Every structure is written in structure tokens, then in C-alpha cells.
GUROGU-712970 format. One line per field, with one value per residue: residue number from 1; residue in three letters; x, y, z of N, C-alpha, C in turn. Coordinates in Angstrom, 1 decimal. Each point is the difference from the previous one (the first is absolute). Last residue first. Layout:
BEGIN
mardo = NUM,...
kevex = ALA,...
n_px = X,...
n_py = Y,...
n_pz = Z,...
ca_px = X,...
ca_py = Y,...
ca_pz = Z,...
c_px = X,...
c_py = Y,...
c_pz = Z,...
//
This chain:
BEGIN
mardo = 268,267,266,265,264,263,262,261,260,259,258,257,256,255,254,253,252,251,250,249,248,247,246,245,244,243,242,241,240,239,238,237,236,235,234,233,232,231,230,229,228,227,226,225,224,223,222,221,220,219,218,217,216,215,214,213,212,211,210,209,208,207,206,205,204,203,202,201,200,199,198,197,196,195,194,193,192,191,190,189,188,187,186,185,184,183,182,181,180,179,178,177,176,175,174,173,172,171,170,169,168,167,166,165,164,163,162,161,160,159,158,157,156,155,154,153,152,151,150,149,148,147,146,145,144,143,142,141,140,139,138,137,136,135,134,133,132,131,130,129,128,127,126,125,124,123,122,121,120,119,118,117,116,115,114,113,112,111,110,109,108,107,106,105,104,103,102,101,100,99,98,97,96,95,94,93,92,91,90,89,88,87,86,85,84,83,82,81,80,79,78,77,76,75,74,73,72,71,70,69,68,67,66,65,64,63,62,61,60,59,58,57,56,55,54,53,52,51,50,49,48,47,46,45,44,43,42,41,40,39,38,37,36,35,34,33,32,31,30,29,28,27,26,25,24,23,22,21,20,19,18,17,16,15,14,13,12,11,10,9,8,7,6,5,4,3,2,1
kevex = UNK,UNK,UNK,UNK,UNK,UNK,UNK,UNK,UNK,UNK,UNK,UNK,UNK,UNK,UNK,UNK,UNK,UNK,UNK,UNK,UNK,UNK,UNK,UNK,UNK,UNK,UNK,UNK,UNK,UNK,UNK,UNK,UNK,UNK,UNK,UNK,UNK,UNK,UNK,UNK,UNK,UNK,UNK,UNK,UNK,UNK,UNK,UNK,UNK,UNK,UNK,UNK,UNK,UNK,UNK,UNK,UNK,UNK,UNK,UNK,UNK,UNK,UNK,UNK,UNK,UNK,UNK,UNK,UNK,UNK,UNK,UNK,UNK,UNK,UNK,UNK,UNK,UNK,UNK,UNK,UNK,UNK,UNK,UNK,UNK,UNK,UNK,UNK,UNK,UNK,UNK,UNK,UNK,UNK,UNK,UNK,UNK,UNK,UNK,UNK,UNK,UNK,UNK,UNK,UNK,UNK,UNK,UNK,UNK,UNK,UNK,UNK,UNK,UNK,UNK,UNK,UNK,UNK,UNK,UNK,UNK,UNK,UNK,UNK,UNK,UNK,UNK,UNK,UNK,UNK,UNK,UNK,UNK,UNK,UNK,UNK,UNK,UNK,UNK,UNK,UNK,UNK,UNK,UNK,UNK,UNK,UNK,UNK,UNK,UNK,UNK,UNK,UNK,UNK,UNK,UNK,UNK,UNK,UNK,UNK,UNK,UNK,UNK,UNK,UNK,UNK,UNK,UNK,UNK,UNK,UNK,UNK,UNK,UNK,UNK,UNK,UNK,UNK,UNK,UNK,UNK,UNK,UNK,UNK,UNK,UNK,UNK,UNK,UNK,UNK,UNK,UNK,UNK,UNK,UNK,UNK,UNK,UNK,UNK,UNK,UNK,UNK,UNK,UNK,UNK,UNK,UNK,UNK,UNK,UNK,UNK,UNK,UNK,UNK,UNK,UNK,UNK,UNK,UNK,UNK,UNK,UNK,UNK,UNK,UNK,UNK,UNK,UNK,UNK,UNK,UNK,UNK,UNK,UNK,UNK,UNK,UNK,UNK,UNK,UNK,UNK,UNK,UNK,UNK,UNK,UNK,UNK,UNK,UNK,UNK,UNK,UNK,UNK,UNK,UNK,UNK,UNK,UNK,UNK,UNK,UNK,UNK,UNK,UNK,UNK,UNK,UNK,UNK
n_px = 21.3,-5.3,-5.6,-4.3,-4.3,-2.4,-2.0,1.7,-0.5,-4.2,-1.0,1.6,-2.6,-3.8,0.7,0.5,-4.0,-2.6,0.7,-1.4,-1.5,-0.8,-0.1,-1.2,0.6,4.9,4.5,4.9,2.0,-1.9,1.5,4.1,-0.1,-1.4,2.9,2.5,-2.5,-0.4,3.4,-0.2,-3.0,-0.2,-0.7,-3.7,0.3,4.5,5.3,4.1,1.8,0.3,-3.0,-4.4,-3.9,-3.9,-4.2,-3.2,-1.2,-2.1,-1.6,-4.0,-2.2,-3.2,-1.5,-3.2,-0.5,1.7,3.7,4.8,3.1,3.2,4.9,2.5,2.1,4.2,2.3,-3.0,-0.9,3.3,0.2,-2.8,1.6,3.1,-1.8,-3.8,-5.2,-4.7,-1.2,2.8,-1.0,-3.5,-1.9,-4.2,-3.7,-4.9,-4.9,-4.2,-0.8,-1.6,-5.0,-3.5,-2.7,1.3,3.5,4.0,2.9,2.9,4.0,3.6,2.8,3.5,3.9,2.9,3.1,3.9,3.7,2.4,3.5,4.1,2.9,2.5,2.8,1.9,2.2,-0.7,-5.2,-4.2,-2.8,-1.7,1.4,0.4,-4.4,-3.9,-5.1,-2.6,2.0,2.0,-0.3,-0.9,-3.8,-3.3,-3.6,-3.7,-3.8,-5.1,-4.9,-4.3,-2.3,2.5,1.6,-1.3,0.6,4.3,1.3,-1.2,2.6,5.3,4.6,2.4,4.0,1.6,0.6,-2.8,-2.4,-3.5,-2.3,-2.7,-3.8,-4.0,-3.6,-1.2,3.6,1.6,-2.3,1.0,4.2,0.0,-1.6,3.0,5.2,4.8,2.6,1.4,-1.6,0.1,-0.9,1.4,0.2,-0.6,-1.3,-4.3,-1.7,1.7,-1.5,-4.1,0.0,1.2,-3.2,-2.9,2.0,1.4,-1.8,-0.6,3.6,0.9,-3.1,0.3,2.7,-1.8,-2.9,1.7,3.8,5.2,5.2,5.4,5.5,4.6,2.7,-2.5,-3.8,-4.4,-4.5,-2.9,1.2,0.1,2.4,0.2,1.6,2.1,4.1,2.9,-0.1,-4.4,-2.6,0.9,-1.6,-4.4,-0.7,1.3,-2.9,-3.5,0.9,0.0,-4.1,-1.8,3.2,3.9,4.6,4.5,2.1,4.3,2.5,1.3,-2.3,-5.1,-4.0,-4.2,-3.4,-1.5,3.3,1.6,3.1,0.3,1.5,1.5,1.8,2.7,-0.3,-0.1
n_py = 4.3,-1.8,0.6,0.9,0.5,2.5,1.5,3.1,4.6,2.0,1.4,4.3,3.7,1.3,2.5,4.6,2.6,0.6,1.9,-0.5,-5.0,-5.5,-5.1,-5.7,-4.8,-2.5,-2.6,0.5,3.5,4.2,2.3,2.4,4.2,3.6,2.2,3.6,4.1,3.3,3.2,3.7,3.5,3.6,5.0,2.1,-0.3,1.9,-1.1,-2.5,-5.5,-4.7,-1.4,1.9,-1.8,-1.3,2.6,0.2,0.0,-3.9,-4.8,-3.7,-4.7,-4.7,-5.3,-5.0,-5.0,-4.3,-0.6,-0.4,3.3,2.8,-0.1,2.9,4.2,1.9,4.2,3.4,0.0,1.8,4.7,1.8,-0.3,3.2,4.2,-0.8,-0.9,1.0,2.4,0.8,-3.2,-3.9,-3.9,-1.6,-3.3,-1.7,-2.5,-1.9,-4.7,-3.0,0.8,1.0,-1.0,-1.1,-3.1,1.0,3.1,-1.4,-2.2,2.6,2.3,-2.4,-0.5,3.6,0.6,-2.7,1.1,3.7,-0.5,-1.7,3.1,3.1,-1.2,1.7,2.3,4.5,1.3,2.7,4.4,5.0,4.3,3.2,0.9,0.9,1.0,-2.8,-5.4,-4.2,-3.1,-2.5,-0.9,-1.3,1.0,-1.6,0.1,-0.6,-0.9,0.6,-0.4,0.7,4.3,2.2,-2.7,-0.1,3.6,0.0,-2.4,0.9,-0.4,0.8,2.6,4.7,3.0,-0.5,0.6,-1.6,0.1,0.9,4.5,2.8,2.1,-2.4,-1.4,3.1,0.6,-3.1,0.7,3.1,-1.1,-2.6,1.3,0.5,1.0,1.3,-1.4,-0.9,-1.5,-1.9,-0.6,1.3,4.5,2.2,-0.5,2.7,4.4,0.8,0.3,3.9,3.5,-0.2,1.0,4.1,2.5,-2.5,-0.9,2.7,-0.4,-3.6,0.1,2.0,-2.5,-3.2,2.1,1.3,0.7,1.7,-1.3,-2.0,-3.5,-1.6,-0.6,3.0,0.5,-0.5,-3.3,-3.6,-3.2,-2.8,-3.8,-2.0,3.0,2.8,4.6,2.1,-0.1,3.3,4.4,1.3,1.4,4.4,3.7,0.6,2.3,4.8,2.3,0.4,1.5,-1.2,-1.4,1.2,-0.5,-1.8,-4.2,-4.0,-0.5,2.1,3.2,1.9,-3.5,-3.9,-3.2,-4.4,-4.2,-4.9,-5.1,-4.3,-5.3,-4.8,-4.8,-5.5
n_pz = -15.6,1.5,0.8,3.2,3.3,4.7,4.3,3.2,-1.2,0.6,4.4,1.4,-1.3,2.5,3.9,-0.3,-0.2,4.0,5.1,4.5,2.0,1.3,-2.2,-0.7,-0.6,0.7,-0.6,0.0,-2.5,0.9,3.8,-0.3,-2.0,2.6,2.9,-1.7,-0.7,3.5,0.6,-2.7,1.1,3.6,0.9,2.1,4.9,2.1,1.1,1.7,-0.6,0.8,3.5,-0.3,-1.7,2.4,0.0,-4.6,-5.0,-2.3,0.7,0.1,-2.7,-0.6,-1.5,-0.5,1.3,1.9,3.3,-0.2,-1.8,2.2,-0.3,-3.0,1.2,2.2,0.0,1.8,4.7,2.9,0.7,3.3,4.2,1.4,1.4,3.6,1.2,0.3,-4.0,-3.9,-3.8,-1.0,-2.7,-3.2,-3.2,-2.4,-1.9,-2.1,-1.0,3.4,2.3,4.2,4.0,4.7,0.9,-2.4,1.9,3.4,-1.2,-1.6,3.1,2.1,-2.4,-0.1,3.6,0.2,-2.8,1.4,3.0,-1.7,-2.1,2.7,4.5,4.9,3.7,1.4,0.9,-1.9,0.5,1.8,1.5,-3.5,-3.2,-4.3,-1.0,0.5,1.3,-0.4,-4.9,-5.2,-4.0,-4.4,-4.3,-3.9,-4.6,-1.8,-0.3,3.8,4.2,4.1,2.3,4.1,4.0,1.8,2.5,4.5,3.1,0.5,-1.2,-4.5,-1.3,0.1,-3.6,-4.7,-5.1,-4.4,-5.3,-3.8,-0.6,-0.6,3.0,4.0,2.7,3.0,4.1,3.4,2.4,3.5,4.3,2.8,1.0,-0.9,-5.1,-5.3,-5.2,-5.7,-5.5,-5.2,-5.7,-4.9,-1.8,0.6,4.3,3.4,0.3,2.1,4.8,2.0,0.4,3.7,4.4,2.4,3.8,4.0,3.2,3.9,3.6,2.9,3.9,3.8,2.5,3.1,3.1,0.6,1.9,0.2,0.1,1.0,-2.9,-4.4,-3.1,-2.3,-3.1,-3.7,-4.7,-4.5,-4.2,-5.0,-4.0,-3.5,-2.3,-3.0,-1.9,-0.4,3.8,3.1,-0.9,1.2,4.3,1.2,-0.8,3.1,4.0,-0.3,0.3,4.3,4.1,2.3,-1.5,1.2,4.8,2.0,-0.9,2.9,4.5,0.6,0.8,-1.8,-2.7,-3.0,-3.2,-3.2,-2.7,-3.0,-1.8,-3.5,-1.4,-2.0,-2.4,-0.3
ca_px = 0.9,1.4,1.0,0.7,0.7,0.4,-0.7,0.1,1.4,0.2,-0.5,0.8,1.2,-0.4,-0.1,1.3,0.7,-0.5,0.4,-0.3,1.0,-0.8,0.8,-0.3,-1.0,-1.0,-1.4,-0.4,0.8,-0.5,-1.3,0.2,0.6,-1.0,-0.7,0.9,0.1,-1.2,0.0,1.1,-0.4,0.3,1.3,-0.3,-0.9,-1.4,-0.9,-0.7,0.2,0.9,1.0,1.0,1.0,1.0,1.1,-0.1,0.4,0.2,1.4,-0.1,1.1,0.1,0.6,0.9,-0.9,-0.8,-1.3,-0.7,-0.8,-1.4,-0.5,-0.5,-1.5,-0.4,1.0,0.3,-1.1,-0.1,1.0,-0.5,-0.9,0.7,0.7,1.2,1.2,0.2,-1.0,0.0,1.3,0.0,0.9,1.0,0.7,1.4,1.0,-0.1,0.4,1.5,0.7,0.7,-0.6,-0.9,-1.1,-0.8,-0.8,-1.0,-0.8,-0.7,-1.0,-1.1,-0.7,-0.9,-1.1,-1.0,-0.6,-0.9,-1.1,-0.8,-0.7,-1.1,0.1,-1.1,0.6,1.1,1.2,0.4,0.8,-0.7,-0.1,1.3,0.6,1.1,1.2,-0.1,-0.7,-0.1,0.5,0.4,1.4,0.1,1.4,0.2,1.2,1.2,1.1,0.6,-0.8,-0.3,0.5,-0.1,-1.4,-0.4,0.6,-0.9,-1.2,-1.2,-0.2,-1.3,0.0,-0.3,1.2,-0.3,1.4,0.1,1.0,0.2,1.4,0.5,0.4,-1.3,-0.4,0.9,-0.4,-1.3,0.0,0.6,-1.1,-1.1,-1.3,-0.3,-0.8,0.9,-0.2,0.1,0.2,-0.8,0.6,0.1,1.5,0.5,-0.8,0.5,1.2,-0.2,-0.6,1.0,0.9,-0.8,-0.2,0.7,0.2,-1.3,-0.1,1.0,-0.2,-0.9,0.6,1.0,-0.7,-0.5,-1.3,-1.3,-0.9,-1.4,-1.0,-0.5,0.2,1.4,0.4,1.4,0.4,-0.4,-0.1,-0.3,-0.5,0.3,-0.9,-1.1,-0.6,0.2,1.4,0.7,-0.4,0.4,1.4,0.2,-0.5,1.0,0.9,-0.5,-0.1,1.3,0.5,-0.7,-1.2,-1.0,-1.2,0.0,-1.4,-0.3,-0.3,0.8,1.4,0.7,1.1,0.9,0.3,-0.9,-0.4,-0.5,-0.4,0.4,-1.2,0.3,-0.8,-0.2,0.8,-0.7
ca_py = 0.5,0.3,-0.9,0.6,-1.2,0.1,-0.9,-1.3,-0.5,-0.4,-1.3,-1.1,-0.2,-0.7,-1.4,-0.6,0.0,-1.1,0.3,1.4,1.0,1.2,1.0,1.5,0.2,0.8,-0.4,-1.0,-1.2,-0.5,-0.7,-1.3,-1.0,-0.5,-1.1,-1.1,-0.9,-0.8,-1.1,-0.8,-0.8,-1.3,-0.3,0.2,-0.9,0.3,0.9,1.0,1.4,0.1,-0.9,0.9,0.4,-1.0,0.4,-0.2,1.2,1.1,0.5,1.4,0.5,1.4,0.9,1.1,1.1,-0.3,0.4,-1.2,-0.8,0.3,-0.9,-1.2,0.1,-1.4,-0.9,0.1,-0.5,-1.4,-0.5,0.3,-1.0,-1.2,0.1,1.0,-0.6,-0.9,0.0,1.1,0.5,1.2,-0.2,1.1,0.3,0.5,0.3,1.5,0.7,0.0,-1.0,0.8,0.0,1.0,-0.3,-1.1,0.6,0.8,-0.9,-0.7,0.9,0.1,-1.4,0.0,1.0,-0.5,-1.2,0.3,0.7,-1.0,-1.0,0.5,-0.2,-0.7,-1.3,0.0,-0.2,-1.5,-0.7,-1.3,-0.7,-0.6,0.6,-0.8,0.2,1.2,1.3,0.0,1.2,-0.1,0.4,-0.2,0.0,0.5,-0.5,0.7,-1.0,0.3,-0.3,-1.4,-0.4,1.0,0.2,-1.4,0.1,1.0,-0.8,0.4,-0.4,-0.5,-1.5,-0.6,0.0,0.2,-0.1,0.8,-0.5,-1.5,-0.5,-0.7,1.0,0.5,-1.1,0.0,1.1,-0.2,-1.1,0.7,0.7,-0.8,0.3,-0.9,0.5,-0.3,1.0,-0.4,1.0,-0.2,-0.3,-1.4,-0.4,0.5,-0.9,-1.3,0.0,0.1,-1.4,-0.8,0.1,-0.3,-1.3,-0.4,1.0,0.1,-0.9,0.1,1.4,-0.2,-0.8,0.8,0.9,-0.7,-0.9,0.5,-0.8,0.2,0.7,1.2,0.1,0.3,-1.0,-0.3,0.0,1.4,0.0,1.3,-0.1,1.2,0.4,-0.8,-0.5,-1.4,-0.3,0.2,-1.0,-1.3,-0.2,-0.2,-1.4,-1.0,-0.1,-0.7,-1.4,-0.5,0.0,-0.9,0.6,0.2,-0.5,0.6,0.5,1.3,1.0,-0.2,0.0,-1.3,-0.3,1.1,0.5,1.3,0.4,1.4,0.7,1.3,0.7,1.2,1.1,1.0,1.2,1.2
ca_pz = -1.1,0.4,-0.5,-1.1,-0.5,-1.4,-0.9,0.6,-0.2,-1.4,-0.3,0.6,-0.9,-1.2,0.3,0.2,-1.3,-0.8,-1.3,-0.3,-0.1,0.3,0.6,-0.1,-0.8,0.7,-0.4,1.0,-0.3,-1.3,0.2,0.8,-0.9,-0.9,0.6,0.2,-1.1,-0.2,0.9,-0.4,-1.1,0.2,-0.7,-1.4,-0.5,0.4,-0.8,0.8,-0.3,-1.1,0.3,0.7,-1.1,0.1,0.8,1.4,0.7,-0.7,0.5,0.0,0.8,-0.4,0.9,-0.5,-0.2,-1.2,0.4,0.6,-1.0,0.2,1.0,-0.5,-0.5,0.2,-0.4,-1.5,-0.7,0.1,-1.0,-1.2,-0.1,-0.4,-1.4,-0.1,-0.2,1.0,0.8,0.8,0.1,0.9,1.3,0.0,1.3,-0.3,1.0,0.3,-1.2,0.1,-0.9,-1.0,-1.4,-0.1,0.8,-0.7,-1.0,0.6,0.5,-1.1,-0.6,0.9,0.0,-1.1,0.1,1.0,-0.4,-1.1,0.8,0.7,-0.9,-0.6,-1.4,-0.7,-0.4,-0.8,0.8,0.3,-1.0,-0.1,1.3,0.2,1.1,0.6,-0.8,-1.0,0.3,1.5,0.8,1.3,0.3,1.4,0.3,1.3,0.6,0.0,-0.5,-1.2,-1.1,-0.2,-1.3,-1.0,-0.4,-0.6,-1.2,-0.9,-0.4,0.6,1.3,0.2,-0.1,1.4,0.7,1.4,0.6,1.3,0.9,-0.1,0.3,-1.1,-1.0,-0.6,-0.9,-1.1,-1.0,-0.5,-0.9,-1.2,-0.8,-0.7,0.5,1.0,1.2,1.2,1.1,1.3,0.9,1.2,1.3,0.2,-0.1,-1.3,-0.9,0.1,-0.5,-1.4,-0.6,0.1,-1.2,-1.3,-0.4,-1.3,-1.0,-0.8,-1.0,-0.9,-0.8,-1.0,-1.2,-0.6,-0.8,-1.3,0.2,-0.4,-0.6,0.8,-0.6,0.6,1.5,0.4,1.1,0.1,1.3,0.4,1.5,0.5,1.4,0.6,1.2,-0.2,1.3,0.1,0.2,-1.3,-0.9,0.6,-0.4,-1.4,-0.1,0.4,-1.1,-1.2,0.2,0.0,-1.3,-0.8,-0.6,1.0,-0.6,-1.3,-0.3,0.5,-1.1,-1.3,0.2,-0.3,0.8,0.0,1.2,0.0,1.4,-0.1,1.4,0.2,0.8,0.7,-0.3,1.2,0.0,0.0
c_px = 1.4,0.9,1.4,1.0,0.8,0.8,0.5,-0.6,0.2,1.4,0.0,-0.5,1.0,1.2,-0.6,-0.1,1.3,0.8,-0.2,0.3,-0.4,1.0,-0.7,1.0,-0.4,-1.3,-1.1,-1.4,-0.4,0.8,-0.6,-1.3,0.1,0.5,-1.1,-0.6,1.0,0.1,-1.1,0.1,1.1,-0.4,0.3,1.3,-0.2,-0.9,-1.4,-0.9,-0.8,0.3,1.2,1.2,1.0,1.2,1.1,1.2,-0.1,0.3,0.4,1.3,-0.1,1.0,0.1,0.4,0.8,-1.1,-1.0,-1.4,-0.7,-1.0,-1.6,-0.5,-0.5,-1.5,-0.4,1.0,0.2,-1.1,0.1,0.9,-0.7,-1.0,0.7,0.5,1.2,1.2,0.2,-1.0,0.0,1.3,0.2,0.9,1.0,0.6,1.4,1.2,-0.1,0.6,1.5,0.7,0.6,-0.7,-1.1,-1.2,-0.8,-1.0,-1.3,-1.1,-0.8,-1.0,-1.2,-0.8,-0.9,-1.2,-1.1,-0.6,-1.1,-1.2,-0.8,-0.7,-1.2,0.5,-1.1,0.5,1.2,1.4,0.0,0.6,-0.6,0.0,1.3,0.6,1.1,-0.3,0.1,-0.6,-0.1,0.6,0.2,1.4,0.1,1.4,0.3,1.2,1.3,0.9,0.5,-0.8,-0.4,0.3,-0.2,-1.3,-0.4,0.5,-0.9,-1.2,-1.3,-0.2,-1.3,-0.2,-0.1,1.4,-0.1,1.3,-0.3,1.1,0.0,1.6,0.7,0.3,-1.3,-0.4,0.9,-0.5,-1.3,0.2,0.6,-1.0,-1.1,-1.3,-0.1,-0.7,0.8,-0.3,0.0,0.3,-0.9,0.7,0.2,1.4,0.5,-0.7,0.7,1.4,-0.1,-0.4,1.1,0.9,-0.8,-0.4,0.6,0.1,-1.3,-0.1,1.1,-0.2,-0.9,0.7,0.9,-0.7,-0.4,-1.1,-1.4,-1.1,-1.3,-1.2,-0.4,0.0,1.5,0.3,1.6,0.6,-0.3,-0.2,-0.2,-0.7,0.5,-1.0,-1.2,-0.6,0.2,1.5,0.7,-0.4,0.5,1.4,0.0,-0.5,1.2,1.1,-0.3,0.1,1.3,0.5,-0.5,-1.3,-1.2,-1.3,-0.3,-1.3,-0.5,-0.2,0.9,1.5,0.7,1.4,0.8,0.1,-0.8,-0.5,-0.5,-0.6,0.6,-1.2,0.2,-0.8,-0.4,0.8
c_py = -0.5,0.5,0.4,-1.0,0.4,-1.4,-0.2,-1.1,-1.4,-0.3,-0.4,-1.3,-1.1,-0.3,-0.8,-1.5,-0.7,0.0,-1.1,0.3,1.3,1.1,1.3,0.8,1.4,0.2,0.7,-0.4,-1.2,-1.3,-0.5,-0.7,-1.3,-1.0,-0.5,-1.2,-1.2,-1.0,-0.9,-1.3,-1.0,-1.0,-1.5,-0.4,0.2,-1.1,0.0,1.0,0.9,1.4,0.3,-1.0,0.9,0.3,-1.0,0.3,-0.2,1.2,1.4,0.6,1.5,0.6,1.4,1.0,1.1,1.1,-0.4,0.4,-1.2,-0.7,0.2,-1.0,-1.3,-0.1,-1.5,-0.9,0.1,-0.6,-1.5,-0.4,0.2,-1.1,-1.3,0.0,1.0,-0.9,-1.1,0.1,1.4,0.5,1.2,-0.2,1.0,0.3,0.3,0.5,1.5,0.9,0.3,-1.1,0.9,0.1,1.0,-0.4,-1.1,0.5,0.7,-1.0,-0.7,1.0,0.2,-1.4,-0.1,1.0,-0.5,-1.2,0.2,0.6,-1.0,-0.8,0.5,-0.1,-0.8,-1.4,-0.1,0.0,-1.5,-0.7,-1.3,-0.9,-0.7,0.8,-0.8,1.2,1.0,1.3,-0.2,1.3,-0.3,0.2,0.0,-0.1,0.7,-0.8,0.8,-0.9,0.6,-0.4,-1.4,-0.5,0.8,0.1,-1.3,0.1,0.9,-0.9,0.2,-0.7,-0.6,-1.5,-0.7,-0.1,0.4,-0.4,0.8,-0.6,-1.4,-0.4,-0.8,1.0,0.3,-1.2,-0.1,1.0,-0.3,-1.3,0.7,0.8,-0.9,0.2,-1.1,0.5,-0.6,1.1,-0.6,1.3,-0.1,-0.5,-1.5,-0.6,0.3,-1.0,-1.5,-0.1,0.1,-1.4,-1.0,0.2,-0.2,-1.4,-0.5,1.0,0.2,-0.9,0.0,1.3,-0.1,-0.7,1.0,1.1,-0.6,-0.9,0.7,-0.8,0.1,0.7,1.4,0.0,0.2,-0.9,-0.2,0.2,1.5,0.0,1.5,0.0,1.4,0.4,-0.9,-0.6,-1.5,-0.5,0.1,-1.1,-1.4,-0.4,-0.4,-1.5,-0.9,0.0,-0.9,-1.5,-0.6,-0.1,-1.0,0.4,0.3,-0.5,0.4,0.4,1.4,1.1,0.1,0.1,-1.3,-0.2,1.1,0.5,1.2,0.4,1.4,0.7,1.4,0.6,1.2,1.1,0.9,1.3
c_pz = 0.3,-1.3,0.4,-0.6,-1.3,-0.3,-1.3,-0.9,0.6,-0.3,-1.5,-0.4,0.6,-1.0,-1.2,0.3,0.0,-1.4,-1.0,-1.5,-0.4,-0.1,0.2,0.7,-0.2,-1.0,0.7,-0.3,0.9,-0.3,-1.3,0.2,0.7,-1.0,-0.8,0.6,0.1,-1.1,0.0,0.9,-0.4,-1.1,0.2,-0.9,-1.6,-0.8,0.5,-0.9,0.7,-0.5,-1.1,0.4,0.6,-1.0,0.3,0.8,1.5,1.0,-0.5,0.7,0.0,0.9,-0.7,1.0,-0.6,-0.1,-1.2,0.4,0.6,-1.0,0.3,1.0,-0.4,-0.5,-0.1,-0.6,-1.6,-0.9,0.0,-1.1,-1.4,-0.2,-0.4,-1.4,0.0,-0.2,1.2,1.0,0.7,0.2,0.8,1.2,-0.2,1.4,-0.6,0.8,0.1,-1.3,-0.1,-0.9,-1.0,-1.4,0.1,0.9,-0.8,-1.1,0.6,0.5,-1.1,-0.6,0.9,-0.2,-1.2,0.0,0.9,-0.6,-1.0,0.8,0.5,-1.0,-0.7,-1.5,-0.7,-0.4,-0.9,0.8,0.4,-1.3,-0.2,1.4,0.3,1.2,0.8,0.6,-1.1,0.4,1.4,0.5,1.5,0.5,1.6,0.5,1.3,0.4,-0.2,-0.6,-1.3,-1.3,-0.4,-1.4,-1.1,-0.5,-0.8,-1.3,-0.9,-0.7,0.6,1.4,0.1,-0.3,1.4,0.7,1.5,0.6,1.4,0.9,0.0,0.2,-1.3,-1.2,-0.6,-0.9,-1.2,-1.1,-0.7,-1.1,-1.2,-0.8,-0.6,0.7,0.9,1.2,1.2,1.0,1.5,0.8,1.2,1.3,0.1,-0.3,-1.4,-1.1,0.1,-0.7,-1.5,-0.5,0.0,-1.2,-1.2,-0.4,-1.2,-1.1,-1.0,-1.3,-1.0,-0.8,-1.1,-1.1,-0.7,-0.9,-1.2,0.7,-0.4,-0.8,0.8,-0.7,0.4,1.5,0.3,1.2,0.0,1.4,0.4,1.5,0.5,1.4,0.4,1.0,-0.4,1.2,0.2,0.2,-1.3,-0.9,0.5,-0.4,-1.5,-0.2,0.4,-1.1,-1.1,0.2,-0.1,-1.5,-1.1,-0.7,0.9,-0.8,-1.4,-0.4,0.5,-1.0,-1.3,0.2,-0.3,0.6,0.0,1.5,-0.1,1.4,-0.5,1.3,0.2,0.7,0.8,-0.5,1.2,0.0
//
């Protein structure tokens, strides 16, 4: 299977990576269109920043941001033959988004809420189940330093799968996100990326959200917007390991990377 790209569009004024450049509805719609044009199969729209220290919105506040763009965003996705995802942990927002035509729900709380399970159960949408130890991430809540993050996530996602199947969620709807930077130290995040293939034992598609994340400070002190080269280095590793989805900010450069990796050029 060829690795697919999930473009990130933050409808927030305080995104860690883009400083709110897609906050206004017109700018958000232009960015959604651009992501599809540049090669994304899915565009993930989030109205709530999950950067460390972010101020959490209420469900109503989050929905007000999304409601301004979703009808047009769903139309753009359909015209492009792609999928639109909403990044939310609020059941009522997920329910409204699905009613508006969204086909993916990305829950950074890992569908731990029974209300969220009930909100999405009757849909056929894809469900991104992310591991975290709290939203927004808090450095005080991390996996213990001696925990093997790969073995921990194998157990965690196995338990989540069993729970969700028992709740009537079909297996073909599930996508697991290891939650790079959420409840893991930089070294643990790096370990997950370097040992990505071991998570294939889950037999469930994986989505990797490593783009511009703070673990990259292990290699450079540049600002988030300047971490695309480092992101691409790990994206190439993940794609070579058979990653199903890469959730990224710079879709254009990732599409070029994947095309180069797929190239079957004659030797000269």
C-alpha cells in the first residue's frame, strides 16, 4: 500500500506550527483546497489547539469555528475525490460534523469517552484513535522513563481495539495514531518512529503525526515552521517502513518525497 498524506489545517489563532495563518474561514478553505491539490488524500481540520499550555475551547466554541467552513470544506473534499476529517474530542462536535458530511473523526483522546463512541457508532466514518496522557499535553504526565513505548502502545491499542469492537465499531473503520509528543518524552517519541514497523503487529492502519513536533529539537533548535526538513527525514523512514498515513503540514514537499520513493527509473 502506498503511503497517503493527511494535510493539516488549523482553524485556530494559536497553532504551534503556523501562527494562525488558516484561522479565518476564507484562508482555511484556500488551505484545504491547496492540500488536496498538492496531493493529500485526507485533510484534517482542527478548531482547537492541542499545543502545550493551550486554552481549551468549549464544545460550542469549537463548533462555531467549524460551522463557518464545513459546508464549503465538505464540497471541496468531494470535488477533489478526497476525505475531510475533523479533529475533535467532543462527542457533540463529532455528531454535528458527521451530519455535515465529514467522513473521518480524529479523536486525540482515543475514543475513551463512551459518549464519543455513541456519537460515531452509527456512522461508517473512519476513526483515528490517538494515544495520549492528557490534552493539552503536560510535561508532568509522561510515560515512565523505563517504559518501552512500543510495547506499551501494542498493549494499549490491542485493548482499545477489543473495547471498540465490543461496542459495535467495525475493525475496518479504525486507524491508530501513536501520539508522538503526547505523554512521551522526546526520546520515547523518537523510539516509536525508529521502531515503527513493530507496530504492524496491531494489524491496523497507522497514522503518524510527527510533523514539526517538539521532539525534533533533539536535532535542531529551529522554530516549528522551520522543521520541515527534519520532518521529511522521518517521513521517508516511516514511508519505507510501510506507514499507511502521514499527517503533515507541508503536503507539497511530502508528495514530492513519496513520488521520488516510488520512482522506478532506468539505470544509466
